[in-house]
C-alpha positions in Angstrom: 0.0 0.0 0.0 1.4 3.4 -1.0 1.2 6.2 1.6 2.2 9.8 1.1 5.3 10.4 3.3 5.1 13.1 5.9 8.0 15.4 6.7 9.8 14.3 9.9 8.7 16.9 12.4 7.9 17.3 16.1 4.1 17.3 15.7 4.2 14.0 13.8 6.4 12.3 16.5 4.4 13.8 19.4 1.1 12.6 17.9 2.5 9.1 17.3 4.1 8.8 20.8 0.8 9.8 22.4 -0.9 6.9 20.5 1.9 4.5 21.4 1.8 5.5 25.1 -1.9 4.7 25.3 -1.4 1.4 23.5 1.6 0.2 25.6 -0.3 1.0 28.8 -2.9 -1.5 27.7 -0.5 -4.4 27.3 -0.5 -6.5 30.5 2.9 -6.9 32.1 2.2 -10.7 32.3 2.2 -10.9 28.5 5.7 -11.7 27.3 7.3 -13.0 24.1 5.1 -14.3 21.4 1.9 -13.7 23.4 2.8 -10.1 23.7 3.2 -9.7 20.0 -0.2 -11.2 19.3 -1.8 -8.8 21.9 -0.1 -5.9 20.2 -1.6 -7.0 16.9 -5.1 -7.1 18.4 -4.7 -3.6 19.8 -3.6 -2.3 16.4 -6.7 -3.8 14.8 -8.8 -1.7 17.2 -7.3 1.6 16.1 -9.0 3.9 13.7 -7.7 4.3 10.2 -6.3 7.7 11.0 -4.5 6.4 14.1 -2.8 3.6 12.2 -1.8 6.1 9.4 -0.1 8.2 12.1 2.0 5.3 13.2 2.8 4.3 9.6 3.9 7.8 8.8 6.6 7.6 11.4 8.1 4.5 9.7 7.7 6.2 6.3 9.7 9.2 7.5 12.5 6.9 8.4 12.4 5.4 4.9 12.2 8.9 3.4 15.5 9.7 5.3 16.9 6.5 4.0 16.3 7.7 0.4 17.7 11.2 1.2 20.9 9.8 2.6 21.3 7.3 -0.2 21.2 4.4 2.3 20.6 0.9 1.0 19.1 -0.5 4.2 17.4 0.5 7.4 17.2 -1.6 10.6 14.9 -1.0 13.6 13.6 -2.8 16.6 14.4 -5.2 19.4 17.5 -5.3 21.7 20.1 -5.1 19.0 19.3 -1.6 17.8 19.5 -0.2 21.3 16.5 2.1 20.6 18.1 3.7 17.6 17.5 3.5 13.8 20.4 2.1 11.9 21.2 2.8 8.2 23.7 1.2 5.8 25.3 4.0 3.7 27.8 3.0 1.0 28.4 -0.3 2.7 28.7 0.9 6.3 25.9 0.4 8.9 25.6 2.8 11.7 22.9 4.5 13.9 21.2 7.7 12.6 20.6 9.9 15.8 18.5 12.5 13.9 15.8 9.9 13.4 15.3 9.7 17.2 15.2 6.9 19.7 12.3 4.5 20.4 11.7 1.9 23.0 11.4 -1.7 22.1 7.6 -1.7 22.6 7.2 1.4 20.5 9.0 -0.3 17.6 6.9 -3.5 18.2 3.8 -1.4 17.5 5.3 0.7 14.7 6.6 -2.2 12.6 3.4 -4.2 13.1 1.4 -1.2 11.9 2.8 -1.8 8.4 1.2 -5.2 8.1 -2.2 -6.5 6.9 -4.0 -9.2 8.9 -2.8 -12.0 6.7 0.8 -10.8 6.8 0.6 -10.7 10.6 -0.7 -14.2 10.7 2.2 -15.4 8.6 4.6 -13.6 10.9 3.2 -15.2 13.9 3.2 -18.7 12.4 6.7 -18.6 10.8 8.4 -16.0 13.1 9.5 -14.3 9.9 7.9 -12.3 7.1 9.1 -11.0 3.7 7.0 -8.2 2.3 7.2 -5.1 0.2 6.3 -1.5 1.1 6.0 1.7 -0.9 6.4 5.4 0.0 6.6 8.6 -2.1 9.8 10.6 -1.8 9.4 14.1 -3.3 6.5 12.8 -5.4 8.4 9.7 -6.7 7.4 6.2 -5.8 10.0 4.3 -3.9 9.6 0.6 -3.0 11.3 -1.3 -0.2 11.8 -5.0 0.4 11.1 -5.7 4.1 12.0 -8.6 6.3 10.4 -8.7 9.8 11.5 -11.3 12.3 11.7 -12.2 16.0 14.8 -11.3 18.1 14.7 -12.3 21.7 10.8 -12.3 21.7 10.6 -8.8 20.2 10.2 -7.7 16.6 13.1 -6.5 14.4 12.9 -5.3 10.8 15.2 -4.7 7.9 14.1 -2.8 4.9 16.1 -2.6 1.7 15.5 0.0 -0.9 14.5 -1.4 -4.3 16.2 0.6 -7.0 13.6 1.3 -9.7 16.3 2.2 -12.1 17.2 -0.8 -14.2 20.8 -0.9 -15.3 21.2 -1.1 -19.1 22.2 -4.6 -19.9 25.3 -3.5 -21.9 26.7 -1.8 -18.8 27.0 -5.2 -17.1 29.9 -5.8 -19.5 29.1 -9.4 -20.5 31.0 -11.0 -23.4 28.9 -11.5 -26.5 28.8 -15.3 -26.0 27.5 -14.8 -22.5 24.9 -12.2 -23.6 23.6 -14.7 -26.2 23.3 -17.4 -23.6 21.2 -15.1 -21.4 18.9 -14.1 -24.3 15.8 -16.1 -25.2 16.4 -15.0 -28.8 19.5 -17.2 -29.0 19.0 -19.9 -26.3 15.5 -21.1 -25.7 16.1 -23.2 -22.6 18.5 -23.8 -19.8 19.2 -22.7 -16.2 20.9 -19.4 -15.4 22.0 -18.7 -11.9 22.9 -15.3 -10.4 24.8 -15.9 -7.1 26.4 -13.9 -4.4 26.1 -12.9 -0.7 23.2 -10.8 0.6 23.5 -7.3 -0.8 25.7 -8.2 -3.7 23.3 -6.9 -6.3 21.9 -10.2 -7.6 18.4 -8.7 -8.1 19.8 -5.7 -10.0 21.7 -8.0 -12.4 18.7 -10.3 -12.8 16.3 -7.4 -13.5 18.7 -6.0 -16.1 18.7 -9.4 -17.9 14.9 -9.7 -17.8 14.6 -6.1 -19.1 17.0 -6.9 -22.0 14.8 -9.9 -23.0 11.7 -7.7 -22.6 13.0 -5.3 -25.2 14.2 -7.9 -27.7 12.0 -10.9 -27.9 8.2 -11.7 -28.0 7.6 -14.0 -25.1 5.9 -14.6 -21.7 7.8 -14.1 -18.5 6.6 -15.3 -15.1 8.5 -13.8 -12.1 8.1 -15.5 -8.7 9.5 -13.4 -5.9 9.7 -13.1 -2.1 8.8 -10.3 -2.2 8.5 -8.9 -5.7 11.0 -6.1 -6.1 11.1 -4.3 -9.4 7.9 -4.3 -11.3 8.6 -4.7 -15.0 6.3 -3.0 -17.6 5.3 -5.4 -20.3 7.0 -4.4 -23.6 7.7 -7.1 -26.1 7.2 -9.6 -23.3 4.1 -10.2 -21.3 5.4 -10.1 -17.7 3.5 -11.6 -14.7 4.6 -10.9 -11.1 3.7 -13.4 -8.4 4.7 -12.6 -4.8 5.2 -15.5 -2.4 2.7 -15.4 0.5 0.5 -13.0 -1.5 -0.2 -14.4 -4.9 1.3 -17.9 -4.4 2.1 -20.0 -1.4 5.8 -20.9 -2.2 8.5 -20.8 -4.8 7.9 -24.5 -5.6 4.1 -24.0 -6.1 4.7 -20.9 -8.2 7.1 -22.7 -10.5 4.7 -25.7 -10.9 1.8 -23.4 -11.6 3.8 -21.4 -14.1 4.0 -24.5 -16.3 0.3 -24.2 -16.9 0.6 -20.5 -17.8 2.3 -20.8 -21.1 5.7 -19.3 -20.1 8.9 -18.9 -22.0 11.0 -17.6 -19.1 10.4 -18.5 -15.4 12.2 -16.5 -12.8 12.4 -18.2 -9.4 13.5 -15.5 -7.0 15.6 -17.9 -4.9 16.4 -21.6 -4.7 16.1 -22.0 -0.9 15.3 -25.6 -0.4 15.6 -29.1 -2.0 11.9 -29.0 -3.2 12.5 -25.8 -5.1 15.8 -27.0 -6.5 14.3 -30.2 -7.8 11.3 -28.4 -9.2 13.5 -25.8 -11.0 15.6 -28.6 -12.5 12.4 -30.4 -13.7 10.9 -27.4 -15.4 14.2 -26.5 -17.0 14.4 -30.0 -18.3 11.0 -29.7 -19.8 12.3 -27.0 -22.2 12.0 -23.7 -20.4 14.5 -21.0 -19.7 14.8 -20.6 -15.9 16.6 -17.8 -14.0 17.2 -18.1 -10.2 19.6 -16.9 -7.4 21.6 -18.6 -4.7 23.5 -17.2 -1.7 26.9 -18.6 -2.8 30.2 -16.9 -3.5 31.4 -18.7 -6.6 30.3 -20.8 -9.6 31.8 -24.0 -8.2 30.4 -23.4 -4.7 27.0 -22.9 -6.4 27.1 -26.2 -8.2 28.3 -28.1 -5.0 25.6 -26.3 -3.0 22.7 -27.3 -5.3 23.8 -31.0 -5.2 24.5 -31.0 -1.4 21.1 -29.5 -0.6 19.3 -32.5 -2.1 18.8 -35.8 -0.3 21.8 -38.2 -0.6 19.7 -40.8 -2.5 19.0 -38.4 -5.4 22.3 -36.5 -5.5 23.7 -38.5 -8.4 20.5 -37.9 -10.4 20.6 -34.2 -9.5 24.3 -34.0 -10.6 23.5 -35.4 -14.0 20.4 -33.3 -14.6 22.2 -30.1 -13.4 25.0 -30.8 -15.8 22.5 -31.1 -18.7 20.5 -28.0 -18.0 22.9 -25.5 -16.5 23.9 -22.7 -18.9 25.5 -19.8 -17.1 26.5 -18.9 -13.5 27.3 -15.3 -12.7 28.8 -15.0 -9.2 29.1 -11.4 -8.1 30.0 -9.0 -5.3 30.1 -5.3 -4.8 33.5 -3.8 -4.0 34.3 -0.2 -2.9 35.6 2.2 -5.6 38.0 5.0 -5.1 35.1 7.5 -4.9 33.6 5.6 -1.9 30.8 4.0 -3.9 30.4 0.3 -4.9 31.3 -1.4 -8.1 30.2 -4.7 -9.4 32.8 -7.5 -9.6 31.8 -10.8 -11.1 32.9 -14.3 -12.0 31.2 -15.8 -15.1 31.0 -19.5 -16.0 29.6 -20.6 -19.4 28.8 -24.3 -19.2 30.4 -26.1 -22.1 31.1 -29.8 -22.7 34.2 -29.8 -20.5 32.3 -28.2 -17.6 29.4 -30.6 -18.0 31.8 -33.6 -17.9 33.4 -32.2 -14.7 30.0 -31.8 -13.0 28.9 -35.4 -14.0 32.2 -36.9 -12.9 32.1 -35.0 -9.6 35.3 -33.1 -10.4 34.0 -29.6 -9.9 37.4 -28.5 -8.6 38.7 -28.6 -12.2 36.2 -25.9 -13.2 38.3 -23.1 -11.8 41.0 -23.9 -14.3 38.5 -24.2 -17.1 37.2 -20.7 -16.4 40.8 -19.3 -16.4 41.5 -21.0 -19.7 38.3 -19.9 -21.4 38.4 -16.1 -21.3 38.0 -16.0 -25.1 34.5 -17.5 -24.6 33.5 -14.9 -22.1 34.4 -16.7 -18.9 36.2 -14.7 -16.2 37.5 -15.7 -12.8 36.7 -12.3 -11.2 36.6 -8.8 -12.7 35.1 -5.4 -12.4 32.2 -4.5 -14.7 33.2 -1.4 -16.7 30.5 1.0 -15.7 28.2 -0.4 -13.0 28.2 1.5 -9.7 25.6 1.8 -6.9 
């Protein structure tokens, strides 16, 4: 839900603190931990629309400041934040005193005020919730990816700004052979993985690749995300967006359902578990082009991780199927530049016959040398992209 962001001022904070003070006074001292959070949710449901909007606007002003300071992330709540609001600016996370200080119970109410009833139920059941949130900064829509979770019985929240700007594909600096492998025009099926640690720009790279296909080929793209970050406007591609927990129950279910929706490209936001991995391999094997991400630091680690995540009894079968369907792995990280910003560094593996044999024979350690010896084919061990900064 998009809410106009108020300017951070004394009146706004005073009004919100008055509401919070009345709410906190109603929470019995005997209610602790999970029970306390459920009671907080019930009290929020009893507020008027205007009261809930007052609480939401406090969080929205934090996010507004996040945009103003060019911060990528904001963290609030529970014991770890020590009552302060923390921002990550150009890679460094630190508290932002000008946003004020808030007690643990105040942040418990404030962060829960962002949620709809169904989202709150998911949070209570799983002790974690991925969601999206929108504000308007100087009249421009800005979207955030949120993760709310329990920390010593209280609620903590991280929100990461979703960059609506999509990097031009050519600025990612891919070799022509790699670019062809990523394009549906040239390669109709196969699995492409974008890997890296949290905050390494995987979503940015993936969105750029999808945008390039959207501009060059007539096709149908189904994106399954948790949550959905960039919203692509259909151009030459019809693009569907399905958010886990909102439009579909899981990555696995979204991928299976996508097969009945006449897709050419299926984007699985993350391969988190064996069921999703096995499903992704099956739908790729059925003749589709599948993009996904992994939290791994290199191409070889990605291959080993996929196989190791699956039950031992099926690992040999997974190894063979992965070797047959895998097309490209891009492993990336963001590194500081001289100007204090971040630049994209990436390792690129193009799966050829030698790489396939190494995977099937369980000799993945040989792949590093293959990457090093195949630079003419667009493979690189690690290197900076020429123009990408964030």
